[in-house]
N, CA, C and O atoms as a GROMACS GRO file, in nm:
protein
  532
    1MET      N    1   0.082  -0.117   0.000
    1MET     CA    2   0.000   0.000   0.000
    1MET      C    3   0.087   0.124   0.000
    1MET      O    4   0.186   0.131   0.074
    2SER      N    5   0.052   0.220  -0.081
    2SER     CA    6   0.129   0.344  -0.083
    2SER      C    7   0.088   0.432   0.033
    2SER      O    8  -0.013   0.408   0.100
    3GLU      N    9   0.169   0.536   0.057
    3GLU     CA   10   0.139   0.628   0.167
    3GLU      C   11   0.004   0.698   0.145
    3GLU      O   12  -0.068   0.725   0.241
    4GLU      N   13  -0.027   0.725   0.019
    4GLU     CA   14  -0.153   0.792  -0.012
    4GLU      C   15  -0.272   0.704   0.025
    4GLU      O   16  -0.376   0.754   0.068
    5ASP      N   17  -0.257   0.572   0.008
    5ASP     CA   18  -0.366   0.480   0.039
    5ASP      C   19  -0.394   0.471   0.189
    5ASP      O   20  -0.505   0.438   0.229
    6THR      N   21  -0.294   0.500   0.272
    6THR     CA   22  -0.311   0.487   0.416
    6THR      C   23  -0.356   0.616   0.483
    6THR      O   24  -0.393   0.615   0.600
    7LYS      N   25  -0.354   0.728   0.410
    7LYS     CA   26  -0.398   0.855   0.468
    7LYS      C   27  -0.550   0.855   0.480
    7LYS      O   28  -0.621   0.814   0.388
    8PRO      N   29  -0.600   0.902   0.594
    8PRO     CA   30  -0.746   0.912   0.604
    8PRO      C   31  -0.796   1.021   0.510
    8PRO      O   32  -0.731   1.124   0.489
    9GLU      N   33  -0.914   0.996   0.456
    9GLU     CA   34  -0.972   1.097   0.367
    9GLU      C   35  -1.009   1.219   0.450
    9GLU      O   36  -1.063   1.207   0.560
   10GLU      N   37  -0.980   1.336   0.393
   10GLU     CA   38  -1.016   1.459   0.462
   10GLU      C   39  -1.168   1.472   0.466
   10GLU      O   40  -1.237   1.447   0.367
   11GLU      N   41  -1.217   1.510   0.583
   11GLU     CA   42  -1.360   1.533   0.594
   11GLU      C   43  -1.393   1.665   0.528
   11GLU      O   44  -1.321   1.764   0.544
   12THR      N   45  -1.501   1.666   0.456
   12THR     CA   46  -1.543   1.786   0.388
   12THR      C   47  -1.641   1.861   0.476
   12THR      O   48  -1.743   1.806   0.518
   13ASN      N   49  -1.609   1.986   0.504
   13ASN     CA   50  -1.695   2.071   0.584
   13ASN      C   51  -1.816   2.110   0.499
   13ASN      O   52  -1.798   2.165   0.390
   14PRO      N   53  -1.939   2.084   0.546
   14PRO     CA   54  -2.058   2.118   0.466
   14PRO      C   55  -2.066   2.266   0.431
   14PRO      O   56  -2.109   2.301   0.321
   15GLU      N   57  -2.024   2.354   0.523
   15GLU     CA   58  -2.026   2.497   0.493
   15GLU      C   59  -1.930   2.532   0.380
   15GLU      O   60  -1.960   2.616   0.296
   16GLU      N   61  -1.814   2.467   0.380
   16GLU     CA   62  -1.717   2.490   0.273
   16GLU      C   63  -1.771   2.440   0.140
   16GLU      O   64  -1.749   2.503   0.036
   17MET      N   65  -1.841   2.328   0.143
   17MET     CA   66  -1.899   2.275   0.019
   17MET      C   67  -2.002   2.372  -0.037
   17MET      O   68  -2.004   2.397  -0.158
   18VAL      N   69  -2.088   2.426   0.049
   18VAL     CA   70  -2.189   2.522   0.005
   18VAL      C   71  -2.121   2.647  -0.050
   18VAL      O   72  -2.161   2.700  -0.153
   19ALA      N   73  -2.018   2.694   0.020
   19ALA     CA   74  -1.945   2.813  -0.026
   19ALA      C   75  -1.882   2.788  -0.162
   19ALA      O   76  -1.888   2.874  -0.250
   20ASP      N   77  -1.823   2.672  -0.180
   20ASP     CA   78  -1.761   2.638  -0.309
   20ASP      C   79  -1.866   2.631  -0.420
   20ASP      O   80  -1.844   2.681  -0.530
   21GLN      N   81  -1.980   2.569  -0.390
   21GLN     CA   82  -2.086   2.559  -0.490
   21GLN      C   83  -2.138   2.698  -0.526
   21GLN      O   84  -2.164   2.726  -0.643
   22PHE      N   85  -2.152   2.784  -0.426
   22PHE     CA   86  -2.201   2.918  -0.452
   22PHE      C   87  -2.101   2.996  -0.536
   22PHE      O   88  -2.140   3.066  -0.631
   23MET      N   89  -1.972   2.986  -0.502
   23MET     CA   90  -1.870   3.056  -0.582
   23MET      C   91  -1.868   3.003  -0.725
   23MET      O   92  -1.847   3.079  -0.819
   24ASN      N   93  -1.888   2.874  -0.742
   24ASN     CA   94  -1.896   2.817  -0.876
   24ASN      C   95  -2.016   2.874  -0.952
   24ASN      O   96  -2.006   2.901  -1.071
   25SER      N   97  -2.128   2.891  -0.882
   25SER     CA   98  -2.247   2.948  -0.946
   25SER      C   99  -2.222   3.093  -0.987
   25SER      O  100  -2.264   3.135  -1.095
   26ILE      N  101  -2.155   3.169  -0.901
   26ILE     CA  102  -2.120   3.307  -0.934
   26ILE      C  103  -2.031   3.309  -1.057
   26ILE      O  104  -2.054   3.387  -1.150
   27ASN      N  105  -1.931   3.224  -1.057
   27ASN     CA  106  -1.837   3.217  -1.170
   27ASN      C  107  -1.909   3.178  -1.299
   27ASN      O  108  -1.883   3.237  -1.404
   28MET      N  109  -1.998   3.080  -1.291
   28MET     CA  110  -2.071   3.038  -1.411
   28MET      C  111  -2.160   3.149  -1.464
   28MET      O  112  -2.167   3.171  -1.585
   29ALA      N  113  -2.228   3.220  -1.374
   29ALA     CA  114  -2.315   3.330  -1.417
   29ALA      C  115  -2.232   3.441  -1.482
   29ALA      O  116  -2.270   3.492  -1.588
   30PHE      N  117  -2.122   3.476  -1.420
   30PHE     CA  118  -2.035   3.580  -1.476
   30PHE      C  119  -1.983   3.537  -1.614
   30PHE      O  120  -1.987   3.615  -1.709
   31ASN      N  121  -1.936   3.414  -1.623
   31ASN     CA  122  -1.883   3.364  -1.750
   31ASN      C  123  -1.990   3.352  -1.857
   31ASN      O  124  -1.961   3.364  -1.976
   32LEU      N  125  -2.114   3.328  -1.817
   32LEU     CA  126  -2.225   3.327  -1.912
   32LEU      C  127  -2.236   3.465  -1.977
   32LEU      O  128  -2.257   3.476  -2.098
   33GLY      N  129  -2.222   3.569  -1.897
   33GLY     CA  130  -2.225   3.705  -1.950
   33GLY      C  131  -2.107   3.735  -2.039
   33GLY      O  132  -2.121   3.799  -2.143
   34VAL      N  133  -1.989   3.689  -1.999
   34VAL     CA  134  -1.869   3.709  -2.081
   34VAL      C  135  -1.886   3.640  -2.216
   34VAL      O  136  -1.852   3.697  -2.320
   35ALA      N  137  -1.938   3.518  -2.214
   35ALA     CA  138  -1.960   3.444  -2.339
   35ALA      C  139  -2.060   3.517  -2.428
   35ALA      O  140  -2.043   3.521  -2.550
   36ALA      N  141  -2.164   3.574  -2.368
   36ALA     CA  142  -2.262   3.650  -2.446
   36ALA      C  143  -2.197   3.773  -2.508
   36ALA      O  144  -2.228   3.810  -2.621
   37HIS      N  145  -2.108   3.836  -2.433
   37HIS     CA  146  -2.035   3.953  -2.484
   37HIS      C  147  -1.950   3.914  -2.605
   37HIS      O  148  -1.948   3.984  -2.707
   38GLN      N  149  -1.881   3.802  -2.593
   38GLN     CA  150  -1.794   3.757  -2.701
   38GLN      C  151  -1.873   3.712  -2.823
   38GLN      O  152  -1.835   3.742  -2.936
   39SER      N  153  -1.981   3.640  -2.801
   39SER     CA  154  -2.056   3.585  -2.914
   39SER      C  155  -2.142   3.690  -2.984
   39SER      O  156  -2.169   3.678  -3.104
   40SER      N  157  -2.184   3.792  -2.911
   40SER     CA  158  -2.270   3.893  -2.975
   40SER      C  159  -2.189   3.994  -3.053
   40SER      O  160  -2.243   4.065  -3.138
   41GLY      N  161  -2.060   4.001  -3.025
   41GLY     CA  162  -1.978   4.101  -3.092
   41GLY      C  163  -2.029   4.241  -3.062
   41GLY      O  164  -2.010   4.334  -3.141
   42GLN      N  165  -2.093   4.256  -2.950
   42GLN     CA  166  -2.152   4.382  -2.905
   42GLN      C  167  -2.257   4.434  -3.002
   42GLN      O  168  -2.284   4.554  -3.008
   43SER      N  169  -2.316   4.342  -3.079
   43SER     CA  170  -2.419   4.383  -3.176
   43SER      C  171  -2.556   4.396  -3.110
   43SER      O  172  -2.650   4.448  -3.171
   44LYS      N  173  -2.568   4.350  -2.986
   44LYS     CA  174  -2.695   4.358  -2.915
   44LYS      C  175  -2.680   4.456  -2.799
   44LYS      O  176  -2.572   4.473  -2.742
   45ASN      N  177  -2.791   4.521  -2.767
   45ASN     CA  178  -2.785   4.613  -2.653
   45ASN      C  179  -2.808   4.536  -2.523
   45ASN      O  180  -2.843   4.418  -2.525
   46VAL      N  181  -2.788   4.603  -2.412
   46VAL     CA  182  -2.796   4.539  -2.282
   46VAL      C  183  -2.936   4.485  -2.254
   46VAL      O  184  -2.951   4.380  -2.191
   47VAL      N  185  -3.038   4.556  -2.300
   47VAL     CA  186  -3.176   4.509  -2.278
   47VAL      C  187  -3.199   4.376  -2.349
   47VAL      O  188  -3.259   4.284  -2.292
   48GLU      N  189  -3.152   4.364  -2.472
   48GLU     CA  190  -3.167   4.237  -2.546
   48GLU      C  191  -3.092   4.125  -2.476
   48GLU      O  192  -3.144   4.014  -2.460
   49ILE      N  193  -2.969   4.154  -2.435
   49ILE     CA  194  -2.888   4.053  -2.368
   49ILE      C  195  -2.951   4.014  -2.234
   49ILE      O  196  -2.952   3.897  -2.197
   50ALA      N  197  -3.003   4.113  -2.161
   50ALA     CA  198  -3.067   4.084  -2.032
   50ALA      C  199  -3.184   3.988  -2.051
   50ALA      O  200  -3.203   3.896  -1.971
   51THR      N  201  -3.262   4.010  -2.154
   51THR     CA  202  -3.376   3.922  -2.181
   51THR      C  203  -3.328   3.781  -2.214
   51THR      O  204  -3.380   3.684  -2.160
   52GLU      N  205  -3.228   3.771  -2.302
   52GLU     CA  206  -3.176   3.639  -2.340
   52GLU      C  207  -3.115   3.566  -2.221
   52GLU      O  208  -3.145   3.449  -2.196
   53LEU      N  209  -3.028   3.635  -2.148
   53LEU     CA  210  -2.962   3.572  -2.034
   53LEU      C  211  -3.063   3.536  -1.925
   53LEU      O  212  -3.055   3.430  -1.864
   54GLY      N  213  -3.158   3.626  -1.901
   54GLY     CA  214  -3.262   3.600  -1.800
   54GLY      C  215  -3.341   3.475  -1.834
   54GLY      O  216  -3.367   3.391  -1.748
   55ASN      N  217  -3.380   3.463  -1.960
   55ASN     CA  218  -3.454   3.344  -2.003
   55ASN      C  219  -3.370   3.218  -1.987
   55ASN      O  220  -3.420   3.115  -1.942
   56GLN      N  221  -3.243   3.227  -2.024
   56GLN     CA  222  -3.154   3.111  -2.014
   56GLN      C  223  -3.134   3.070  -1.868
   56GLN      O  224  -3.141   2.951  -1.835
   57ILE      N  225  -3.110   3.166  -1.781
   57ILE     CA  226  -3.090   3.135  -1.639
   57ILE      C  227  -3.217   3.077  -1.579
   57ILE      O  228  -3.212   2.979  -1.504
   58TYR      N  229  -3.330   3.138  -1.611
   58TYR     CA  230  -3.458   3.090  -1.559
   58TYR      C  231  -3.482   2.945  -1.604
   58TYR      O  232  -3.520   2.860  -1.523
   59GLN      N  233  -3.460   2.917  -1.731
   59GLN     CA  234  -3.480   2.781  -1.782
   59GLN      C  235  -3.387   2.682  -1.714
   59GLN      O  236  -3.427   2.570  -1.683
   60ASN      N  237  -3.262   2.722  -1.690
   60ASN     CA  238  -3.167   2.634  -1.622
   60ASN      C  239  -3.215   2.601  -1.480
   60ASN      O  240  -3.211   2.486  -1.438
   61PHE      N  241  -3.262   2.703  -1.407
   61PHE     CA  242  -3.314   2.679  -1.272
   61PHE      C  243  -3.440   2.594  -1.277
   61PHE      O  244  -3.455   2.500  -1.198
   62ALA      N  245  -3.530   2.625  -1.369
   62ALA     CA  246  -3.656   2.550  -1.379
   62ALA      C  247  -3.628   2.404  -1.410
   62ALA      O  248  -3.693   2.315  -1.356
   63GLN      N  249  -3.532   2.380  -1.498
   63GLN     CA  250  -3.497   2.243  -1.534
   63GLN      C  251  -3.432   2.171  -1.415
   63GLN      O  252  -3.461   2.055  -1.389
   64ALA      N  253  -3.344   2.240  -1.344
   64ALA     CA  254  -3.272   2.177  -1.234
   64ALA      C  255  -3.360   2.154  -1.112
   64ALA      O  256  -3.346   2.053  -1.044
   65TYR      N  257  -3.450   2.249  -1.083
   65TYR     CA  258  -3.526   2.242  -0.959
   65TYR      C  259  -3.674   2.215  -0.978
   65TYR      O  260  -3.743   2.179  -0.884
   66GLY      N  261  -3.723   2.233  -1.100
   66GLY     CA  262  -3.862   2.202  -1.132
   66GLY      C  263  -3.961   2.242  -1.027
   66GLY      O  264  -3.966   2.358  -0.986
   67GLY      N  265  -4.040   2.147  -0.983
   67GLY     CA  266  -4.145   2.173  -0.885
   67GLY      C  267  -4.096   2.179  -0.741
   67GLY      O  268  -4.176   2.194  -0.650
   68GLU      N  269  -3.965   2.168  -0.720
   68GLU     CA  270  -3.911   2.169  -0.584
   68GLU      C  271  -3.919   2.307  -0.519
   68GLU      O  272  -3.921   2.317  -0.396
   69ILE      N  273  -3.925   2.412  -0.600
   69ILE     CA  274  -3.927   2.548  -0.545
   69ILE      C  275  -4.040   2.627  -0.607
   69ILE      O  276  -4.085   2.597  -0.718
   70ASN      N  277  -4.087   2.729  -0.534
   70ASN     CA  278  -4.199   2.806  -0.587
   70ASN      C  279  -4.151   2.910  -0.689
   70ASN      O  280  -4.031   2.939  -0.700
   71GLU      N  281  -4.245   2.964  -0.762
   71GLU     CA  282  -4.216   3.054  -0.872
   71GLU      C  283  -4.144   3.182  -0.826
   71GLU      O  284  -4.052   3.227  -0.893
   72SER      N  285  -4.186   3.239  -0.714
   72SER     CA  286  -4.122   3.363  -0.668
   72SER      C  287  -3.976   3.339  -0.630
   72SER      O  288  -3.891   3.424  -0.652
   73PHE      N  289  -3.949   3.223  -0.574
   73PHE     CA  290  -3.812   3.185  -0.540
   73PHE      C  291  -3.729   3.170  -0.667
   73PHE      O  292  -3.615   3.216  -0.674
   74LEU      N  293  -3.786   3.106  -0.765
   74LEU     CA  294  -3.719   3.086  -0.894
   74LEU      C  295  -3.688   3.220  -0.960
   74LEU      O  296  -3.577   3.240  -1.010
   75LYS      N  297  -3.784   3.310  -0.959
   75LYS     CA  298  -3.764   3.442  -1.020
   75LYS      C  299  -3.662   3.525  -0.944
   75LYS      O  300  -3.581   3.595  -1.006
   76ALA      N  301  -3.663   3.518  -0.812
   76ALA     CA  302  -3.567   3.594  -0.732
   76ALA      C  303  -3.425   3.548  -0.759
   76ALA      O  304  -3.333   3.630  -0.770
   77ASN      N  305  -3.406   3.418  -0.771
   77ASN     CA  306  -3.273   3.365  -0.799
   77ASN      C  307  -3.230   3.394  -0.942
   77ASN      O  308  -3.113   3.419  -0.968
   78THR      N  309  -3.326   3.391  -1.034
   78THR     CA  310  -3.296   3.429  -1.172
   78THR      C  311  -3.248   3.573  -1.176
   78THR      O  312  -3.148   3.604  -1.241
   79GLU      N  313  -3.317   3.661  -1.106
   79GLU     CA  314  -3.280   3.803  -1.101
   79GLU      C  315  -3.139   3.821  -1.044
   79GLU      O  316  -3.059   3.897  -1.099
   80TYR      N  317  -3.110   3.752  -0.936
   80TYR     CA  318  -2.979   3.764  -0.872
   80TYR      C  319  -2.866   3.721  -0.966
   80TYR      O  320  -2.770   3.795  -0.986
   81PHE      N  321  -2.880   3.603  -1.024
   81PHE     CA  322  -2.773   3.554  -1.111
   81PHE      C  323  -2.770   3.628  -1.245
   81PHE      O  324  -2.666   3.634  -1.309
   82LEU      N  325  -2.883   3.683  -1.287
   82LEU     CA  326  -2.884   3.768  -1.406
   82LEU      C  327  -2.800   3.893  -1.382
   82LEU      O  328  -2.726   3.936  -1.471
   83GLN      N  329  -2.809   3.951  -1.265
   83GLN     CA  330  -2.728   4.068  -1.234
   83GLN      C  331  -2.579   4.036  -1.245
   83GLN      O  332  -2.502   4.115  -1.297
   84ILE      N  333  -2.540   3.919  -1.196
   84ILE     CA  334  -2.400   3.877  -1.205
   84ILE      C  335  -2.362   3.853  -1.351
   84ILE      O  336  -2.254   3.894  -1.394
   85ALA      N  337  -2.449   3.786  -1.426
   85ALA     CA  338  -2.422   3.761  -1.568
   85ALA      C  339  -2.408   3.892  -1.645
   85ALA      O  340  -2.323   3.904  -1.734
   86LEU      N  341  -2.490   3.990  -1.612
   86LEU     CA  342  -2.481   4.119  -1.681
   86LEU      C  343  -2.350   4.190  -1.650
   86LEU      O  344  -2.296   4.260  -1.735
   87MET      N  345  -2.298   4.171  -1.529
   87MET     CA  346  -2.164   4.226  -1.501
   87MET      C  347  -2.062   4.160  -1.594
   87MET      O  348  -1.973   4.227  -1.645
   88GLY      N  349  -2.077   4.029  -1.615
   88GLY     CA  350  -1.987   3.959  -1.706
   88GLY      C  351  -2.000   4.007  -1.849
   88GLY      O  352  -1.904   4.003  -1.926
   89TYR      N  353  -2.118   4.054  -1.885
   89TYR     CA  354  -2.140   4.108  -2.019
   89TYR      C  355  -2.085   4.250  -2.031
   89TYR      O  356  -2.023   4.284  -2.131
   90ILE      N  357  -2.108   4.332  -1.930
   90ILE     CA  358  -2.075   4.474  -1.938
   90ILE      C  359  -1.927   4.502  -1.911
   90ILE      O  360  -1.865   4.580  -1.983
   91ILE      N  361  -1.871   4.441  -1.809
   91ILE     CA  362  -1.734   4.474  -1.767
   91ILE      C  363  -1.632   4.461  -1.879
   91ILE      O  364  -1.549   4.551  -1.893
   92PRO      N  365  -1.631   4.354  -1.960
   92PRO     CA  366  -1.530   4.346  -2.066
   92PRO      C  367  -1.540   4.459  -2.169
   92PRO      O  368  -1.443   4.489  -2.238
   93GLY      N  369  -1.656   4.520  -2.178
   93GLY     CA  370  -1.673   4.630  -2.273
   93GLY      C  371  -1.628   4.764  -2.221
   93GLY      O  372  -1.611   4.859  -2.298
   94VAL      N  373  -1.608   4.774  -2.089
   94VAL     CA  374  -1.574   4.904  -2.032
   94VAL      C  375  -1.439   4.908  -1.961
   94VAL      O  376  -1.392   5.016  -1.926
   95CYS      N  377  -1.376   4.792  -1.939
   95CYS     CA  378  -1.244   4.795  -1.877
   95CYS      C  379  -1.162   4.674  -1.922
   95CYS      O  380  -1.216   4.573  -1.968
   96ALA      N  381  -1.031   4.688  -1.908
   96ALA     CA  382  -0.939   4.581  -1.945
   96ALA      C  383  -0.948   4.468  -1.843
   96ALA      O  384  -0.985   4.490  -1.727
   97PHE      N  385  -0.915   4.347  -1.886
   97PHE     CA  386  -0.918   4.232  -1.797
   97PHE      C  387  -0.810   4.245  -1.691
   97PHE      O  388  -0.697   4.284  -1.719
   98ASP      N  389  -0.846   4.213  -1.570
   98ASP     CA  390  -0.753   4.209  -1.458
   98ASP      C  391  -0.801   4.099  -1.364
   98ASP      O  392  -0.908   4.110  -1.304
   99ASN      N  393  -0.722   3.994  -1.351
   99ASN     CA  394  -0.763   3.880  -1.270
   99ASN      C  395  -0.784   3.918  -1.124
   99ASN      O  396  -0.875   3.866  -1.059
  100ASP      N  397  -0.700   4.008  -1.072
  100ASP     CA  398  -0.717   4.052  -0.933
  100ASP      C  399  -0.852   4.123  -0.915
  100ASP      O  400  -0.920   4.103  -0.815
  101PHE      N  401  -0.888   4.206  -1.013
  101PHE     CA  402  -1.018   4.275  -1.008
  101PHE      C  403  -1.131   4.173  -1.010
  101PHE      O  404  -1.226   4.183  -0.932
  102LYS      N  405  -1.120   4.074  -1.098
  102LYS     CA  406  -1.224   3.971  -1.108
  102LYS      C  407  -1.238   3.896  -0.976
  102LYS      O  408  -1.349   3.874  -0.928
  103GLN      N  409  -1.126   3.858  -0.917
  103GLN     CA  410  -1.131   3.785  -0.790
  103GLN      C  411  -1.189   3.872  -0.680
  103GLN      O  412  -1.268   3.825  -0.598
  104ARG      N  413  -1.150   3.998  -0.677
  104ARG     CA  414  -1.203   4.090  -0.575
  104ARG      C  415  -1.354   4.108  -0.594
  104ARG      O  416  -1.429   4.110  -0.496
  105LEU      N  417  -1.398   4.121  -0.718
  105LEU     CA  418  -1.540   4.133  -0.748
  105LEU      C  419  -1.616   4.011  -0.696
  105LEU      O  420  -1.719   4.025  -0.631
  106PHE      N  421  -1.565   3.892  -0.725
  106PHE     CA  422  -1.630   3.769  -0.678
  106PHE      C  423  -1.633   3.765  -0.526
  106PHE      O  424  -1.733   3.725  -0.467
  107ASP      N  425  -1.523   3.805  -0.462
  107ASP     CA  426  -1.518   3.807  -0.316
  107ASP      C  427  -1.625   3.900  -0.259
  107ASP      O  428  -1.690   3.868  -0.160
  108LEU      N  429  -1.642   4.017  -0.322
  108LEU     CA  430  -1.741   4.113  -0.276
  108LEU      C  431  -1.884   4.062  -0.298
  108LEU      O  432  -1.970   4.082  -0.213
  109VAL      N  433  -1.907   3.998  -0.410
  109VAL     CA  434  -2.040   3.940  -0.437
  109VAL      C  435  -2.070   3.833  -0.332
  109VAL      O  436  -2.181   3.828  -0.278
  110TYR      N  437  -1.973   3.749  -0.304
  110TYR     CA  438  -1.992   3.644  -0.205
  110TYR      C  439  -2.015   3.703  -0.066
  110TYR      O  440  -2.101   3.656   0.008
  111ALA      N  441  -1.938   3.806  -0.032
  111ALA     CA  442  -1.954   3.870   0.099
  111ALA      C  443  -2.094   3.929   0.114
  111ALA      O  444  -2.155   3.918   0.220
  112ARG      N  445  -2.145   3.990   0.008
  112ARG     CA  446  -2.280   4.047   0.012
  112ARG      C  447  -2.385   3.937   0.030
  112ARG      O  448  -2.480   3.954   0.106
  113ALA      N  449  -2.367   3.827  -0.039
  113ALA     CA  450  -2.461   3.716  -0.026
  113ALA      C  451  -2.459   3.662   0.117
  113ALA      O  452  -2.564   3.629   0.172
  114ARG      N  453  -2.342   3.652   0.176
  114ARG     CA  454  -2.331   3.604   0.315
  114ARG      C  455  -2.400   3.701   0.411
  114ARG      O  456  -2.466   3.658   0.506
  115GLN      N  457  -2.386   3.832   0.386
  115GLN     CA  458  -2.454   3.932   0.470
  115GLN      C  459  -2.606   3.913   0.461
  115GLN      O  460  -2.675   3.915   0.562
  116ASN      N  461  -2.655   3.894   0.340
  116ASN     CA  462  -2.799   3.875   0.321
  116ASN      C  463  -2.849   3.748   0.389
  116ASN      O  464  -2.955   3.748   0.451
  117GLN      N  465  -2.772   3.641   0.378
  117GLN     CA  466  -2.811   3.516   0.442
  117GLN      C  467  -2.811   3.530   0.594
  117GLN      O  468  -2.897   3.475   0.662
  118GLN      N  469  -2.714   3.605   0.647
  118GLN     CA  470  -2.707   3.627   0.792
  118GLN      C  471  -2.829   3.706   0.839
  118GLN      O  472  -2.887   3.673   0.943
  119LYS      N  473  -2.867   3.808   0.764
  119LYS     CA  474  -2.985   3.887   0.800
  119LYS      C  475  -3.110   3.800   0.801
  119LYS      O  476  -3.194   3.811   0.890
  120GLN      N  477  -3.121   3.712   0.702
  120GLN     CA  478  -3.237   3.623   0.696
  120GLN      C  479  -3.236   3.526   0.813
  120GLN      O  480  -3.342   3.497   0.870
  121ALA      N  481  -3.119   3.476   0.850
  121ALA     CA  482  -3.108   3.383   0.962
  121ALA      C  483  -3.145   3.451   1.094
  121ALA      O  484  -3.194   3.386   1.186
  122GLU      N  485  -3.121   3.581   1.102
  122GLU     CA  486  -3.153   3.657   1.223
  122GLU      C  487  -3.299   3.701   1.226
  122GLU      O  488  -3.343   3.765   1.321
  123GLY      N  489  -3.373   3.666   1.122
  123GLY     CA  490  -3.516   3.694   1.120
  123GLY      C  491  -3.556   3.824   1.055
  123GLY      O  492  -3.673   3.861   1.060
  124GLU      N  493  -3.462   3.895   0.994
  124GLU     CA  494  -3.499   4.018   0.924
  124GLU      C  495  -3.576   3.981   0.798
  124GLU      O  496  -3.553   3.876   0.739
  125PRO      N  497  -3.666   4.068   0.756
  125PRO     CA  498  -3.739   4.041   0.632
  125PRO      C  499  -3.641   4.025   0.517
  125PRO      O  500  -3.553   4.110   0.499
  126PRO      N  501  -3.653   3.919   0.440
  126PRO     CA  502  -3.556   3.891   0.335
  126PRO      C  503  -3.559   3.987   0.218
  126PRO      O  504  -3.458   4.000   0.148
  127GLY      N  505  -3.669   4.054   0.194
  127GLY     CA  506  -3.675   4.142   0.078
  127GLY      C  507  -3.670   4.063  -0.051
  127GLY      O  508  -3.629   4.116  -0.155
  128GLY      N  509  -3.708   3.941  -0.047
  128GLY     CA  510  -3.703   3.852  -0.163
  128GLY      C  511  -3.693   3.710  -0.110
  128GLY      O  512  -3.753   3.677  -0.008
  129SER      N  513  -3.619   3.629  -0.179
  129SER     CA  514  -3.603   3.490  -0.138
  129SER      C  515  -3.456   3.459  -0.123
  129SER      O  516  -3.371   3.531  -0.175
  130ARG      N  517  -3.428   3.352  -0.053
  130ARG     CA  518  -3.288   3.315  -0.035
  130ARG      C  519  -3.230   3.267  -0.167
  130ARG      O  520  -3.302   3.229  -0.259
  131ILE      N  521  -3.100   3.270  -0.173
  131ILE     CA  522  -3.030   3.236  -0.296
  131ILE      C  523  -3.006   3.086  -0.302
  131ILE      O  524  -2.966   3.024  -0.203
  132ILE      N  525  -3.030   3.028  -0.418
  132ILE     CA  526  -3.000   2.887  -0.440
  132ILE      C  527  -2.849   2.872  -0.441
  132ILE      O  528  -2.780   2.945  -0.512
  133THR      N  529  -2.797   2.780  -0.362
  133THR     CA  530  -2.653   2.758  -0.360
  133THR      C  531  -2.621   2.619  -0.406
  133THR      O  532  -2.504   2.582  -0.411
   0.00000   0.00000   0.00000
């Protein structure tokens, strides 16, 4: 047996798993916007792109979660991830790529989501629905 075979498997912290999944969702939404920016050649305006991306995100959630969640929850999450996707669409058109900026942006988006979840956990009115992670 090799040394790797005898090492105990690291336990995965459920909170870390949720955080990783959420960051992956943020990244996918942002990259969806970047892909739309690249494929449209900036031939579409933001309103057209928002409609297309919103429909795509909504359909993805509806397909993944179907009847498991109510419509208002589905729409709230579509709106949230659409905002992130639109940043991915808009930012490449207005500033040069900077990986540090992108990472900082993702960190700030995640921090804001954690603040909102904390407020909801403390019983404050959510002002919408919780975010699918």
